[in-house]
N, C-alpha and C positions, 0 to 999 in steps of 0.2 A: 705208461707206454709212450714211446717217442714217435715222431713222424715216420720213421722207417720201420715201424712195427705194425702188425695187423693180426687180429685174431682170426683163426680159421679152424676147421675141424679135420680130424683124420677120418677118412671114409673107408669103405670096404676095401680090403686088401692092403691097408696101410697107406692109401693114397692121400696126398696133401696137395691142394691147389695152390700154386704160386700165382698171386695176382698179376695181371698184365703189366701194370706199371713197374713192378719189381722185375719181371722177366725182361722187359724192355731195358731197364737200367743195367741189368747184368748181361744183356746181349744173348739171352737164352731163347732159342727158336725151337720149334717142334723137331724132334729127332736129334737135337744136339746133345752130346754127352756132357755130364757134369760129374763132379766128385763130391761125395758127401763125407764130412769128417766130424766125428764127435770131438768137441773141444771144450773143456771145462763145463761140462753139463749142457752144452748147446750144440746144435746141429749147424754146421757151416756148409754152404753150397758154393762150389767154386767151378767156374767154367775152365775149359782147357786154355783159352786165351789168357785168363787171369793167372792161372798156374804158371804158364810160360813167362808172363811178365814178372811174376815174383821170383822165379828162378833166375831170370836175366838180371834182376835187381840185386839178388844175393851174390851172383857171380861177378858183377861189375868191378868190385875192388880187386879181384884176382886176375883180371884180364889186362894185359899190357896193350896199349894202343899200337896198331901196326902188326900185332902178332896174330897169326891165323892158326888156331889149334887144329882146324880141319887140314890145312896144308901140312902141318907137322905130323898129323896122324897118317896122311897119305904117304909122306916121305918115309915114315917109320915102317909102314906096311910094305913098301917097295923094297926097303933094305932087308926086311925079314924074308921076302920072297926070293931075293937074290942069294941069300944065305942058305936056302933050302936045297 
């Protein structure tokens, strides 16, 4: 077991306690939503912030600097509204 691993037990109702140092490292606060993913026989816990960071990283090669997809979408919606 490496330094980032810890043994814990599953309690009543399937609850697992995430140790404070791990919650702190992930930025998990009480009431914060997380996503659980089964991946290769393991359970991955991802915060919303981390998921957004990963999406931004994946999309980076597809976005041209100076291009605003938001502005393009708004312009497209306005054209569609004018054609109605």
